[in-house]
The first five atom37 places (N, CA, C, CB, O) and aatype in JSON, in Angstrom:
{
  "aatype": [12, 1, 10, 16, 1, 13, 16, 3, 19, 0, 10, 1, 19, 10, 12, 1, 10, 0, 19, 0, 3, 7, 1, 6, 14, 14, 16, 16, 1, 6, 19, 0, 0, 16, 12, 1, 19, 14, 18, 16, 8, 16, 0, 11, 19, 19, 0, 1, 10, 5, 8, 10, 7, 10, 10, 3, 0, 1, 1, 7, 1, 7, 7, 7, 10, 16, 10, 16, 14, 0, 7, 1, 15, 16, 14, 9, 7, 15, 10, 19, 1, 6, 10, 6, 6, 14, 6, 6, 19, 19, 6, 4, 6, 7, 3, 16, 14, 4, 14, 10, 1, 15, 0, 4, 1, 10, 1, 7, 0, 10, 1, 7, 0, 5, 6, 0, 13, 18, 0, 0, 10, 3, 14, 9, 16, 19, 16, 3, 10, 19, 0, 15, 14, 16, 7, 14, 10, 10, 10, 7, 9, 7, 15, 7, 14, 14, 14, 3],
  "atom_mask": [
    [1, 1, 1, 1, 1],
    [1, 1, 1, 1, 1],
    [1, 1, 1, 1, 1],
    [1, 1, 1, 1, 1],
    [1, 1, 1, 1, 1],
    [1, 1, 1, 1, 1],
    [1, 1, 1, 1, 1],
    [1, 1, 1, 1, 1],
    [1, 1, 1, 1, 1],
    [1, 1, 1, 1, 1],
    [1, 1, 1, 1, 1],
    [1, 1, 1, 1, 1],
    [1, 1, 1, 1, 1],
    [1, 1, 1, 1, 1],
    [1, 1, 1, 1, 1],
    [1, 1, 1, 1, 1],
    [1, 1, 1, 1, 1],
    [1, 1, 1, 1, 1],
    [1, 1, 1, 1, 1],
    [1, 1, 1, 1, 1],
    [1, 1, 1, 1, 1],
    [1, 1, 1, 0, 1],
    [1, 1, 1, 1, 1],
    [1, 1, 1, 1, 1],
    [1, 1, 1, 1, 1],
    [1, 1, 1, 1, 1],
    [1, 1, 1, 1, 1],
    [1, 1, 1, 1, 1],
    [1, 1, 1, 1, 1],
    [1, 1, 1, 1, 1],
    [1, 1, 1, 1, 1],
    [1, 1, 1, 1, 1],
    [1, 1, 1, 1, 1],
    [1, 1, 1, 1, 1],
    [1, 1, 1, 1, 1],
    [1, 1, 1, 1, 1],
    [1, 1, 1, 1, 1],
    [1, 1, 1, 1, 1],
    [1, 1, 1, 1, 1],
    [1, 1, 1, 1, 1],
    [1, 1, 1, 1, 1],
    [1, 1, 1, 1, 1],
    [1, 1, 1, 1, 1],
    [1, 1, 1, 1, 1],
    [1, 1, 1, 1, 1],
    [1, 1, 1, 1, 1],
    [1, 1, 1, 1, 1],
    [1, 1, 1, 1, 1],
    [1, 1, 1, 1, 1],
    [1, 1, 1, 1, 1],
    [1, 1, 1, 1, 1],
    [1, 1, 1, 1, 1],
    [1, 1, 1, 0, 1],
    [1, 1, 1, 1, 1],
    [1, 1, 1, 1, 1],
    [1, 1, 1, 1, 1],
    [1, 1, 1, 1, 1],
    [1, 1, 1, 1, 1],
    [1, 1, 1, 1, 1],
    [1, 1, 1, 0, 1],
    [1, 1, 1, 1, 1],
    [1, 1, 1, 0, 1],
    [1, 1, 1, 0, 1],
    [1, 1, 1, 0, 1],
    [1, 1, 1, 1, 1],
    [1, 1, 1, 1, 1],
    [1, 1, 1, 1, 1],
    [1, 1, 1, 1, 1],
    [1, 1, 1, 1, 1],
    [1, 1, 1, 1, 1],
    [1, 1, 1, 0, 1],
    [1, 1, 1, 1, 1],
    [1, 1, 1, 1, 1],
    [1, 1, 1, 1, 1],
    [1, 1, 1, 1, 1],
    [1, 1, 1, 1, 1],
    [1, 1, 1, 0, 1],
    [1, 1, 1, 1, 1],
    [1, 1, 1, 1, 1],
    [1, 1, 1, 1, 1],
    [1, 1, 1, 1, 1],
    [1, 1, 1, 1, 1],
    [1, 1, 1, 1, 1],
    [1, 1, 1, 1, 1],
    [1, 1, 1, 1, 1],
    [1, 1, 1, 1, 1],
    [1, 1, 1, 1, 1],
    [1, 1, 1, 1, 1],
    [1, 1, 1, 1, 1],
    [1, 1, 1, 1, 1],
    [1, 1, 1, 1, 1],
    [1, 1, 1, 1, 1],
    [1, 1, 1, 1, 1],
    [1, 1, 1, 0, 1],
    [1, 1, 1, 1, 1],
    [1, 1, 1, 1, 1],
    [1, 1, 1, 1, 1],
    [1, 1, 1, 1, 1],
    [1, 1, 1, 1, 1],
    [1, 1, 1, 1, 1],
    [1, 1, 1, 1, 1],
    [1, 1, 1, 1, 1],
    [1, 1, 1, 1, 1],
    [1, 1, 1, 1, 1],
    [1, 1, 1, 1, 1],
    [1, 1, 1, 1, 1],
    [1, 1, 1, 1, 1],
    [1, 1, 1, 0, 1],
    [1, 1, 1, 1, 1],
    [1, 1, 1, 1, 1],
    [1, 1, 1, 1, 1],
    [1, 1, 1, 0, 1],
    [1, 1, 1, 1, 1],
    [1, 1, 1, 1, 1],
    [1, 1, 1, 1, 1],
    [1, 1, 1, 1, 1],
    [1, 1, 1, 1, 1],
    [1, 1, 1, 1, 1],
    [1, 1, 1, 1, 1],
    [1, 1, 1, 1, 1],
    [1, 1, 1, 1, 1],
    [1, 1, 1, 1, 1],
    [1, 1, 1, 1, 1],
    [1, 1, 1, 1, 1],
    [1, 1, 1, 1, 1],
    [1, 1, 1, 1, 1],
    [1, 1, 1, 1, 1],
    [1, 1, 1, 1, 1],
    [1, 1, 1, 1, 1],
    [1, 1, 1, 1, 1],
    [1, 1, 1, 1, 1],
    [1, 1, 1, 1, 1],
    [1, 1, 1, 1, 1],
    [1, 1, 1, 1, 1],
    [1, 1, 1, 0, 1],
    [1, 1, 1, 1, 1],
    [1, 1, 1, 1, 1],
    [1, 1, 1, 1, 1],
    [1, 1, 1, 1, 1],
    [1, 1, 1, 0, 1],
    [1, 1, 1, 1, 1],
    [1, 1, 1, 0, 1],
    [1, 1, 1, 1, 1],
    [1, 1, 1, 0, 1],
    [1, 1, 1, 1, 1],
    [1, 1, 1, 1, 1],
    [1, 1, 1, 1, 1],
    [1, 1, 1, 1, 1]
  ],
  "atom_positions": [
    [[91.48, 103.45, 113.18], [91.55, 103.15, 111.77], [90.16, 103.33, 111.16], [92.08, 101.72, 111.54], [89.15, 103.01, 111.79]],
    [[90.13, 103.82, 109.96], [88.87, 104.07, 109.28], [88.94, 103.49, 107.88], [88.54, 105.58, 109.25], [89.92, 103.71, 107.16]],
    [[87.9, 102.75, 107.48], [87.85, 102.2, 106.14], [87.52, 103.29, 105.14], [86.82, 101.07, 106.06], [86.83, 104.26, 105.45]],
    [[88.02, 103.12, 103.92], [87.68, 104.07, 102.86], [86.23, 103.86, 102.45], [88.62, 103.9, 101.64], [85.64, 102.81, 102.71]],
    [[85.67, 104.85, 101.84], [84.28, 104.77, 101.35], [84.17, 103.63, 100.34], [83.83, 106.12, 100.7], [83.16, 102.92, 100.31]],
    [[85.2, 103.44, 99.52], [85.21, 102.39, 98.51], [85.03, 101.02, 99.17], [86.53, 102.43, 97.71], [84.19, 100.22, 98.73]],
    [[85.8, 100.74, 100.22], [85.71, 99.46, 100.91], [84.34, 99.3, 101.57], [86.83, 99.34, 101.96], [83.76, 98.22, 101.52]],
    [[83.85, 100.35, 102.18], [82.53, 100.32, 102.81], [81.46, 99.94, 101.79], [82.2, 101.68, 103.45], [80.63, 99.07, 102.05]],
    [[81.48, 100.6, 100.63], [80.48, 100.32, 99.6], [80.66, 98.89, 99.08], [80.6, 101.33, 98.44], [79.66, 98.2, 98.84]],
    [[81.88, 98.44, 98.9], [82.13, 97.08, 98.41], [81.53, 96.05, 99.36], [83.64, 96.84, 98.26], [80.9, 95.09, 98.91]],
    [[81.73, 96.23, 100.64], [81.17, 95.29, 101.62], [79.65, 95.31, 101.58], [81.67, 95.63, 103.03], [79.01, 94.26, 101.66]],
    [[79.07, 96.49, 101.46], [77.6, 96.58, 101.42], [77.03, 95.98, 100.14], [77.17, 98.04, 101.55], [75.97, 95.36, 100.17]],
    [[77.73, 96.16, 99.01], [77.28, 95.55, 97.75], [77.29, 94.03, 97.88], [78.18, 96.01, 96.56], [76.33, 93.37, 97.49]],
    [[78.38, 93.48, 98.41], [78.45, 92.03, 98.58], [77.35, 91.52, 99.51], [79.83, 91.63, 99.14], [76.74, 90.48, 99.26]],
    [[77.1, 92.26, 100.57], [76.05, 91.86, 101.5], [74.68, 91.88, 100.81], [76.04, 92.79, 102.73], [73.87, 90.97, 101.0]],
    [[74.43, 92.91, 100.02], [73.15, 93.02, 99.31], [72.97, 91.85, 98.35], [73.06, 94.35, 98.54], [71.88, 91.28, 98.25]],
    [[74.04, 91.49, 97.65], [73.95, 90.38, 96.7], [73.79, 89.04, 97.4], [75.18, 90.35, 95.81], [73.18, 88.11, 96.86]],
    [[74.34, 88.93, 98.59], [74.25, 87.67, 99.34], [72.82, 87.33, 99.73], [75.11, 87.75, 100.6], [72.5, 86.16, 99.93]],
    [[71.96, 88.33, 99.83], [70.56, 88.06, 100.19], [69.64, 88.02, 98.98], [70.06, 89.12, 101.17], [68.43, 87.91, 99.12]],
    [[70.21, 88.12, 97.78], [69.4, 88.14, 96.56], [69.15, 86.75, 95.99], [70.08, 88.99, 95.52], [68.54, 86.64, 94.93]],
    [[69.6, 85.69, 96.66], [69.41, 84.32, 96.17], [67.95, 84.03, 95.86], [69.92, 83.32, 97.18], [67.05, 84.38, 96.63]],
    [[67.74, 83.38, 94.71], [66.39, 82.98, 94.34], [65.54, 84.11, 93.79], [0.0, 0.0, 0.0], [64.39, 83.9, 93.41]],
    [[66.09, 85.28, 93.74], [65.38, 86.43, 93.19], [66.07, 86.84, 91.9], [65.34, 87.62, 94.21], [67.18, 86.39, 91.61]],
    [[65.4, 87.67, 91.15], [66.02, 88.19, 89.93], [67.26, 89.0, 90.34], [65.0, 89.08, 89.12], [67.18, 89.85, 91.22]],
    [[68.39, 88.73, 89.69], [69.62, 89.45, 90.08], [69.45, 90.97, 89.91], [70.83, 88.96, 89.25], [68.99, 91.43, 88.86]],
    [[69.82, 91.73, 90.92], [69.69, 93.19, 90.8], [70.75, 93.76, 89.86], [69.8, 93.86, 92.19], [71.81, 93.17, 89.67]],
    [[70.45, 94.89, 89.29], [71.43, 95.6, 88.45], [72.29, 96.49, 89.35], [70.72, 96.44, 87.33], [71.97, 96.72, 90.51]],
    [[73.36, 96.99, 88.78], [74.22, 97.92, 89.52], [73.41, 99.13, 89.95], [75.43, 98.35, 88.66], [73.55, 99.62, 91.07]],
    [[72.57, 99.62, 89.06], [71.75, 100.8, 89.38], [70.79, 100.5, 90.54], [70.95, 101.26, 88.14], [70.6, 101.35, 91.41]],
    [[70.19, 99.33, 90.55], [69.28, 98.96, 91.64], [70.01, 98.82, 92.97], [68.56, 97.65, 91.3], [69.52, 99.26, 94.01]],
    [[71.19, 98.22, 92.93], [71.98, 98.09, 94.16], [72.38, 99.47, 94.67], [73.24, 97.22, 93.93], [72.31, 99.74, 95.87]],
    [[72.79, 100.35, 93.76], [73.16, 101.72, 94.14], [71.99, 102.43, 94.81], [73.64, 102.52, 92.91], [72.15, 103.1, 95.82]],
    [[70.81, 102.27, 94.23], [69.62, 102.93, 94.79], [69.28, 102.36, 96.17], [68.41, 102.77, 93.84], [68.98, 103.11, 97.1]],
    [[69.34, 101.04, 96.3], [69.02, 100.41, 97.57], [70.0, 100.82, 98.66], [69.02, 98.9, 97.41], [69.6, 101.08, 99.79]],
    [[71.27, 100.88, 98.31], [72.31, 101.21, 99.29], [72.51, 102.72, 99.45], [73.63, 100.57, 98.88], [73.3, 103.17, 100.27]],
    [[71.77, 103.49, 98.65], [71.85, 104.96, 98.69], [73.29, 105.45, 98.46], [71.33, 105.48, 100.05], [73.82, 106.26, 99.21]],
    [[73.87, 104.91, 97.4], [75.24, 105.25, 97.01], [75.18, 105.73, 95.56], [76.24, 104.02, 97.19], [74.41, 105.16, 94.78]],
    [[75.96, 106.74, 95.18], [75.94, 107.18, 93.78], [76.25, 106.03, 92.82], [76.95, 108.32, 93.57], [77.11, 105.19, 93.08]],
    [[75.52, 106.01, 91.71], [75.68, 104.94, 90.72], [77.12, 104.83, 90.22], [74.74, 105.19, 89.54], [77.66, 103.73, 90.12]],
    [[77.74, 105.96, 89.91], [79.09, 105.91, 89.36], [80.07, 105.27, 90.34], [79.57, 107.32, 88.99], [80.95, 104.51, 89.94]],
    [[79.92, 105.58, 91.6], [80.78, 104.98, 92.63], [80.51, 103.48, 92.73], [80.56, 105.67, 94.01], [81.44, 102.67, 92.83]],
    [[79.24, 103.12, 92.72], [78.87, 101.7, 92.79], [79.4, 100.94, 91.58], [77.33, 101.56, 92.88], [79.87, 99.81, 91.72]],
    [[79.34, 101.55, 90.4], [79.83, 100.89, 89.19], [81.33, 100.61, 89.29], [79.55, 101.77, 87.95], [81.79, 99.55, 88.85]],
    [[82.1, 101.53, 89.86], [83.54, 101.3, 90.05], [83.78, 100.16, 91.03], [84.23, 102.58, 90.55], [84.67, 99.33, 90.83]],
    [[83.0, 100.13, 92.09], [83.13, 99.06, 93.09], [82.79, 97.72, 92.46], [82.2, 99.34, 94.32], [83.51, 96.74, 92.65]],
    [[81.7, 97.66, 91.71], [81.28, 96.42, 91.05], [82.36, 95.93, 90.1], [79.95, 96.63, 90.28], [82.66, 94.74, 90.06]],
    [[82.96, 96.84, 89.34], [84.03, 96.44, 88.42], [85.21, 95.83, 89.17], [84.5, 97.65, 87.6], [85.77, 94.83, 88.72]],
    [[85.57, 96.41, 90.28], [86.69, 95.87, 91.08], [86.34, 94.52, 91.68], [87.08, 96.86, 92.2], [87.17, 93.6, 91.66]],
    [[85.14, 94.38, 92.21], [84.72, 93.11, 92.79], [84.63, 92.02, 91.73], [83.38, 93.26, 93.51], [84.93, 90.86, 91.99]],
    [[84.22, 92.4, 90.54], [84.16, 91.44, 89.43], [85.58, 91.02, 89.05], [83.43, 92.05, 88.2], [85.84, 89.84, 88.82]],
    [[86.49, 91.97, 89.0], [87.89, 91.67, 88.7], [88.49, 90.71, 89.74], [88.71, 92.97, 88.65], [89.3, 89.85, 89.4]],
    [[88.09, 90.86, 90.99], [88.56, 89.99, 92.07], [87.87, 88.62, 92.07], [88.35, 90.67, 93.41], [88.23, 87.74, 92.86]],
    [[86.87, 88.44, 91.2], [86.17, 87.16, 91.12], [85.12, 86.95, 92.19], [0.0, 0.0, 0.0], [84.72, 85.82, 92.46]],
    [[84.67, 88.05, 92.81], [83.71, 87.94, 93.91], [82.27, 88.06, 93.45], [84.0, 88.98, 94.93], [81.35, 87.66, 94.17]],
    [[82.06, 88.62, 92.27], [80.72, 88.7, 91.72], [80.78, 88.58, 90.21], [80.03, 90.01, 92.13], [81.81, 88.83, 89.59]],
    [[79.64, 88.19, 89.63], [79.47, 88.14, 88.18], [78.51, 89.25, 87.81], [78.94, 86.75, 87.7], [77.52, 89.49, 88.5]],
    [[78.83, 89.93, 86.72], [77.96, 90.99, 86.22], [77.62, 90.67, 84.76], [78.64, 92.4, 86.34], [78.5, 90.56, 83.91]],
    [[76.32, 90.53, 84.5], [75.87, 90.26, 83.14], [75.0, 91.4, 82.67], [75.1, 88.92, 83.07], [74.13, 91.89, 83.38]],
    [[75.26, 91.82, 81.44], [74.5, 92.92, 80.85], [73.26, 92.4, 80.13], [75.37, 93.73, 79.89], [73.14, 91.21, 79.84]],
    [[72.37, 93.32, 79.85], [71.23, 93.02, 79.01], [70.1, 92.31, 79.72], [0.0, 0.0, 0.0], [70.07, 92.16, 80.94]],
    [[69.16, 91.89, 78.89], [67.96, 91.23, 79.4], [68.35, 89.97, 80.18], [66.98, 90.87, 78.24], [69.12, 89.15, 79.68]],
    [[67.83, 89.82, 81.37], [68.17, 88.67, 82.2], [69.51, 88.81, 82.88], [0.0, 0.0, 0.0], [70.0, 87.87, 83.51]],
    [[70.12, 89.97, 82.76], [71.41, 90.2, 83.38], [71.26, 90.65, 84.82], [0.0, 0.0, 0.0], [70.18, 90.59, 85.4]],
    [[72.34, 91.11, 85.36], [72.34, 91.59, 86.74], [73.59, 91.12, 87.45], [0.0, 0.0, 0.0], [74.5, 90.57, 86.83]],
    [[73.62, 91.34, 88.73], [74.78, 91.01, 89.56], [74.47, 89.79, 90.42], [75.17, 92.21, 90.45], [73.41, 89.69, 91.03]],
    [[75.42, 88.86, 90.44], [75.29, 87.69, 91.3], [76.6, 87.46, 92.03], [74.89, 86.43, 90.49], [77.68, 87.72, 91.51]],
    [[76.48, 86.99, 93.23], [77.65, 86.69, 94.05], [78.22, 85.34, 93.63], [77.28, 86.68, 95.56], [77.47, 84.4, 93.39]],
    [[79.53, 85.25, 93.54], [80.18, 83.98, 93.23], [80.41, 83.21, 94.53], [81.53, 84.2, 92.47], [80.3, 83.78, 95.62]],
    [[80.73, 81.92, 94.43], [81.07, 81.18, 95.66], [82.23, 81.84, 96.42], [81.44, 79.72, 95.32], [82.23, 81.88, 97.65]],
    [[83.21, 82.36, 95.69], [84.33, 83.07, 96.35], [83.83, 84.31, 97.06], [85.41, 83.45, 95.32], [84.35, 84.67, 98.12]],
    [[82.84, 84.98, 96.48], [82.27, 86.17, 97.11], [81.59, 85.86, 98.43], [0.0, 0.0, 0.0], [81.55, 86.69, 99.33]],
    [[81.07, 84.66, 98.54], [80.42, 84.24, 99.79], [81.42, 83.84, 100.87], [79.48, 83.09, 99.52], [81.19, 84.05, 102.06]],
    [[82.55, 83.25, 100.43], [83.45, 82.62, 101.4], [84.76, 83.35, 101.64], [83.75, 81.25, 100.95], [85.52, 82.95, 102.53]],
    [[85.06, 84.4, 100.9], [86.3, 85.14, 101.11], [86.3, 85.76, 102.5], [86.49, 86.22, 100.03], [85.32, 86.41, 102.89]],
    [[87.37, 85.59, 103.25], [87.44, 86.25, 104.57], [87.38, 87.77, 104.41], [88.74, 85.84, 105.31], [88.06, 88.34, 103.56]],
    [[86.58, 88.4, 105.23], [86.42, 89.86, 105.17], [87.77, 90.55, 105.42], [85.37, 90.34, 106.22], [88.07, 91.57, 104.8]],
    [[88.58, 90.0, 106.31], [89.9, 90.59, 106.57], [90.76, 90.64, 105.32], [0.0, 0.0, 0.0], [91.4, 91.66, 105.06]],
    [[90.8, 89.55, 104.55], [91.63, 89.56, 103.35], [91.04, 90.48, 102.29], [91.77, 88.14, 102.79], [91.78, 91.11, 101.54]],
    [[89.72, 90.57, 102.23], [89.09, 91.49, 101.28], [89.41, 92.94, 101.63], [87.57, 91.26, 101.26], [89.74, 93.74, 100.76]],
    [[89.3, 93.27, 102.91], [89.61, 94.64, 103.33], [91.08, 94.96, 103.06], [89.28, 94.83, 104.84], [91.4, 96.07, 102.63]],
    [[91.97, 94.02, 103.31], [93.39, 94.22, 102.99], [93.57, 94.53, 101.51], [94.23, 92.98, 103.37], [94.35, 95.4, 101.13]],
    [[92.82, 93.8, 100.67], [92.92, 93.97, 99.22], [92.38, 95.32, 98.76], [92.17, 92.85, 98.51], [92.96, 95.95, 97.86]],
    [[91.29, 95.76, 99.35], [90.63, 96.98, 98.9], [91.21, 98.27, 99.48], [89.18, 96.91, 99.23], [91.18, 99.32, 98.84]],
    [[91.75, 98.18, 100.67], [92.29, 99.38, 101.31], [93.65, 99.74, 100.69], [92.44, 99.18, 102.83], [94.42, 98.86, 100.3]],
    [[93.91, 101.0, 100.63], [95.22, 101.46, 100.17], [96.26, 101.0, 101.18], [95.26, 103.01, 100.0], [96.02, 101.08, 102.39]],
    [[97.4, 100.51, 100.72], [98.41, 100.04, 101.68], [99.13, 101.21, 102.35], [99.45, 99.13, 100.97], [100.27, 101.54, 102.02]],
    [[98.45, 101.82, 103.28], [99.0, 102.99, 103.98], [99.31, 102.68, 105.42], [98.03, 104.17, 103.9], [98.69, 101.82, 106.05]],
    [[100.28, 103.39, 105.92], [100.6, 103.33, 107.34], [99.52, 104.1, 108.11], [102.03, 103.91, 107.64], [98.88, 104.99, 107.56]],
    [[99.34, 103.75, 109.36], [98.37, 104.45, 110.19], [98.84, 105.88, 110.45], [98.15, 103.7, 111.53], [98.02, 106.8, 110.55]],
    [[100.14, 106.06, 110.57], [100.71, 107.4, 110.77], [101.65, 107.73, 109.62], [101.45, 107.49, 112.14], [102.24, 106.85, 109.01]],
    [[101.77, 109.0, 109.34], [102.66, 109.5, 108.29], [103.99, 109.88, 108.92], [102.03, 110.71, 107.54], [104.09, 110.87, 109.64]],
    [[105.01, 109.08, 108.64], [106.33, 109.34, 109.23], [107.28, 110.02, 108.26], [106.94, 108.05, 109.71], [108.22, 110.7, 108.68]],
    [[107.05, 109.83, 106.98], [108.0, 110.3, 105.96], [107.47, 111.47, 105.15], [108.34, 109.17, 105.04], [108.17, 111.91, 104.23]],
    [[106.33, 112.0, 105.41], [105.67, 113.02, 104.59], [106.49, 114.28, 104.34], [0.0, 0.0, 0.0], [107.72, 114.25, 104.39]],
    [[105.79, 115.37, 104.08], [106.42, 116.65, 103.78], [107.34, 117.11, 104.9], [105.35, 117.71, 103.52], [108.4, 117.68, 104.65]],
    [[106.92, 116.87, 106.11], [107.75, 117.19, 107.27], [108.01, 115.89, 108.04], [107.07, 118.27, 108.2], [107.27, 115.55, 108.96]],
    [[109.07, 115.17, 107.65], [109.35, 113.86, 108.27], [109.49, 113.98, 109.79], [110.61, 113.25, 107.68], [110.02, 114.96, 110.31]],
    [[109.02, 112.95, 110.46], [109.1, 112.9, 111.92], [110.56, 112.71, 112.35], [108.21, 111.76, 112.48], [111.25, 111.85, 111.81]],
    [[111.03, 113.51, 113.29], [112.42, 113.37, 113.73], [112.69, 112.06, 114.48], [112.79, 114.55, 114.62], [113.85, 111.69, 114.67]],
    [[111.64, 111.37, 114.89], [111.82, 110.11, 115.61], [111.81, 108.88, 114.7], [110.73, 109.97, 116.66], [111.97, 107.75, 115.17]],
    [[111.62, 109.09, 113.41], [111.36, 107.96, 112.52], [112.44, 106.88, 112.5], [111.19, 108.47, 111.14], [112.12, 105.72, 112.25]],
    [[113.67, 107.21, 112.76], [114.73, 106.19, 112.71], [114.75, 105.3, 113.96], [116.08, 106.87, 112.55], [115.32, 104.21, 113.92]],
    [[114.14, 105.74, 115.05], [114.18, 104.95, 116.29], [112.82, 104.86, 116.96], [115.18, 105.56, 117.25], [112.73, 104.6, 118.16]],
    [[111.77, 105.06, 116.19], [110.43, 105.1, 116.77], [109.84, 103.69, 116.9], [109.51, 105.97, 115.93], [109.93, 102.88, 115.99]],
    [[109.24, 103.44, 118.03], [108.58, 102.16, 118.26], [107.06, 102.27, 118.02], [108.85, 101.67, 119.7], [106.37, 101.26, 117.89]],
    [[106.57, 103.5, 117.96], [105.14, 103.72, 117.74], [104.7, 103.19, 116.38], [104.81, 105.21, 117.87], [103.65, 102.55, 116.27]],
    [[105.47, 103.45, 115.35], [105.11, 103.03, 113.99], [104.89, 101.52, 113.94], [106.22, 103.45, 112.99], [103.91, 101.06, 113.35]],
    [[105.79, 100.74, 114.53], [105.65, 99.29, 114.55], [104.45, 98.84, 115.36], [0.0, 0.0, 0.0], [103.75, 97.89, 114.99]],
    [[104.21, 99.51, 116.47], [103.06, 99.16, 117.31], [101.75, 99.42, 116.57], [103.09, 99.95, 118.64], [100.82, 98.63, 116.63]],
    [[101.7, 100.54, 115.86], [100.49, 100.87, 115.11], [100.31, 99.91, 113.93], [100.55, 102.31, 114.61], [99.18, 99.53, 113.61]],
    [[101.39, 99.52, 113.29], [101.32, 98.55, 112.2], [100.77, 97.22, 112.75], [102.73, 98.34, 111.55], [99.95, 96.57, 112.1]],
    [[101.22, 96.82, 113.93], [100.71, 95.6, 114.57], [99.23, 95.7, 114.9], [0.0, 0.0, 0.0], [98.49, 94.74, 114.73]],
    [[98.82, 96.86, 115.36], [97.4, 97.07, 115.68], [96.55, 97.02, 114.41], [97.19, 98.43, 116.4], [95.44, 96.48, 114.41]],
    [[97.07, 97.57, 113.33], [96.36, 97.54, 112.05], [96.19, 96.08, 111.59], [97.12, 98.37, 110.98], [95.11, 95.7, 111.15]],
    [[97.24, 95.3, 111.69], [97.16, 93.89, 111.29], [96.2, 93.13, 112.21], [98.56, 93.24, 111.32], [95.49, 92.24, 111.75]],
    [[96.18, 93.47, 113.49], [95.24, 92.82, 114.41], [93.79, 93.13, 114.02], [95.5, 93.28, 115.86], [92.91, 92.29, 114.16]],
    [[93.56, 94.34, 113.54], [92.24, 94.74, 113.06], [91.82, 93.83, 111.9], [92.24, 96.23, 112.61], [90.72, 93.28, 111.91]],
    [[92.7, 93.68, 110.91], [92.41, 92.81, 109.78], [92.23, 91.36, 110.23], [93.53, 92.9, 108.73], [91.32, 90.68, 109.78]],
    [[93.1, 90.89, 111.12], [93.05, 89.51, 111.6], [91.72, 89.23, 112.32], [94.23, 89.22, 112.54], [91.2, 88.11, 112.24]],
    [[91.18, 90.22, 113.01], [89.89, 90.05, 113.69], [88.77, 89.85, 112.68], [89.59, 91.26, 114.59], [87.74, 89.26, 113.0]],
    [[88.95, 90.34, 111.45], [87.94, 90.19, 110.4], [88.13, 88.91, 109.59], [87.98, 91.39, 109.48], [87.22, 88.52, 108.86]],
    [[89.28, 88.26, 109.71], [89.57, 87.08, 108.9], [88.58, 85.93, 109.08], [90.93, 86.59, 109.21], [88.27, 85.27, 108.08]],
    [[88.08, 85.64, 110.27], [87.15, 84.51, 110.4], [85.75, 84.8, 109.86], [87.04, 84.1, 111.84], [84.92, 83.9, 109.78]],
    [[85.47, 86.03, 109.48], [84.13, 86.45, 109.08], [84.03, 86.46, 107.55], [83.78, 87.85, 109.65], [84.94, 86.93, 106.86]],
    [[82.92, 85.93, 107.03], [82.65, 85.95, 105.59], [81.4, 86.79, 105.32], [82.47, 84.51, 105.03], [80.71, 87.2, 106.25]],
    [[81.13, 87.03, 104.05], [79.91, 87.76, 103.68], [78.68, 86.99, 104.17], [79.85, 87.97, 102.15], [77.71, 87.6, 104.62]],
    [[78.72, 85.68, 104.07], [77.59, 84.87, 104.55], [77.33, 85.14, 106.02], [77.87, 83.36, 104.33], [76.18, 85.24, 106.45]],
    [[78.4, 85.26, 106.8], [78.25, 85.57, 108.23], [77.62, 86.95, 108.44], [79.6, 85.51, 108.94], [76.81, 87.13, 109.34]],
    [[78.0, 87.9, 107.6], [77.52, 89.28, 107.76], [76.03, 89.42, 107.5], [78.28, 90.19, 106.84], [75.39, 90.35, 108.01]],
    [[75.46, 88.51, 106.7], [74.04, 88.65, 106.37], [73.14, 87.7, 107.16], [73.83, 88.42, 104.89], [71.96, 87.54, 106.84]],
    [[73.7, 87.08, 108.18], [72.85, 86.26, 109.06], [71.83, 87.18, 109.73], [73.72, 85.5, 110.13], [72.03, 88.39, 109.83]],
    [[70.76, 86.58, 110.19], [69.7, 87.34, 110.86], [70.28, 88.12, 112.05], [68.57, 86.4, 111.34], [71.1, 87.58, 112.79]],
    [[69.89, 89.34, 112.22], [68.79, 90.09, 111.64], [69.17, 90.92, 110.42], [68.22, 90.99, 112.67], [68.31, 91.57, 109.84]],
    [[70.45, 90.9, 110.01], [70.89, 91.77, 108.91], [70.27, 91.4, 107.58], [72.38, 91.73, 108.8], [69.78, 92.27, 106.86]],
    [[70.29, 90.11, 107.23], [69.76, 89.67, 105.94], [68.33, 90.09, 105.71], [0.0, 0.0, 0.0], [68.03, 90.71, 104.68]],
    [[67.43, 89.77, 106.63], [66.04, 90.2, 106.44], [65.9, 91.73, 106.34], [65.19, 89.68, 107.59], [65.06, 92.23, 105.59]],
    [[66.7, 92.45, 107.08], [66.66, 93.91, 107.0], [67.08, 94.38, 105.61], [67.56, 94.54, 108.07], [66.46, 95.27, 105.04]],
    [[68.15, 93.76, 105.07], [68.6, 94.12, 103.72], [67.51, 93.87, 102.69], [69.85, 93.33, 103.35], [67.33, 94.67, 101.77]],
    [[66.8, 92.79, 102.83], [65.71, 92.49, 101.89], [64.58, 93.49, 101.99], [65.17, 91.09, 102.14], [63.87, 93.73, 101.01]],
    [[64.4, 94.07, 103.16], [63.3, 95.01, 103.36], [63.61, 96.43, 102.97], [0.0, 0.0, 0.0], [62.72, 97.28, 102.94]],
    [[64.88, 96.7, 102.66], [65.24, 98.08, 102.28], [64.68, 98.36, 100.9], [66.79, 98.3, 102.29], [65.01, 97.68, 99.93]],
    [[63.84, 99.37, 100.82], [63.25, 99.76, 99.54], [64.23, 100.57, 98.72], [0.0, 0.0, 0.0], [65.15, 101.19, 99.25]],
    [[64.03, 100.54, 97.45], [64.91, 101.35, 96.59], [64.28, 102.71, 96.36], [65.18, 100.63, 95.25], [63.07, 102.83, 96.12]],
    [[65.08, 103.68, 96.42], [64.68, 105.03, 96.12], [65.69, 105.6, 95.16], [0.0, 0.0, 0.0], [66.62, 104.9, 94.78]],
    [[65.54, 106.82, 94.76], [66.5, 107.38, 93.83], [67.88, 107.48, 94.5], [66.03, 108.76, 93.33], [67.98, 107.97, 95.62]],
    [[68.94, 107.03, 93.81], [70.26, 107.12, 94.39], [70.73, 108.56, 94.43], [71.25, 106.26, 93.62], [70.31, 109.38, 93.61]],
    [[71.6, 108.88, 95.38], [72.17, 110.22, 95.4], [73.07, 110.42, 94.18], [72.95, 110.46, 96.7], [73.64, 109.45, 93.67]],
    [[73.19, 111.62, 93.74], [74.02, 111.88, 92.56], [75.47, 111.97, 92.88], [73.61, 113.13, 91.9], [76.28, 112.18, 91.98]]
  ]
}
């Protein structure tokens, strides 16, 4: 199983904000530069995370991005479930449907494995992800120009 780029960026944005406590809140552009992700992609991720109540985004002077208490404590498994497209691991019904689809046990086994993947992430929060050595490393990442 592979996470979408969107989910990957969302997790990294939350992690970056989790280590920003006590500092001036970073802007979307600053987070994009630090994480080396295109600004437009980061802006879409920030909008979705704000909609989910995981971060606050304030515009203008004194604005920036801050993590909400829910952003700190939401289980990573439930967040990944929310952000990932609800797709099966295998395509059984596509353009050329699988002839085994009516009696296949593989599809159910793969669905179970996918849920086990999410369940393994359920006990983990963003706070857990930024424990040492990750948090200090995130703070040390310099900002450079983001990719276009």
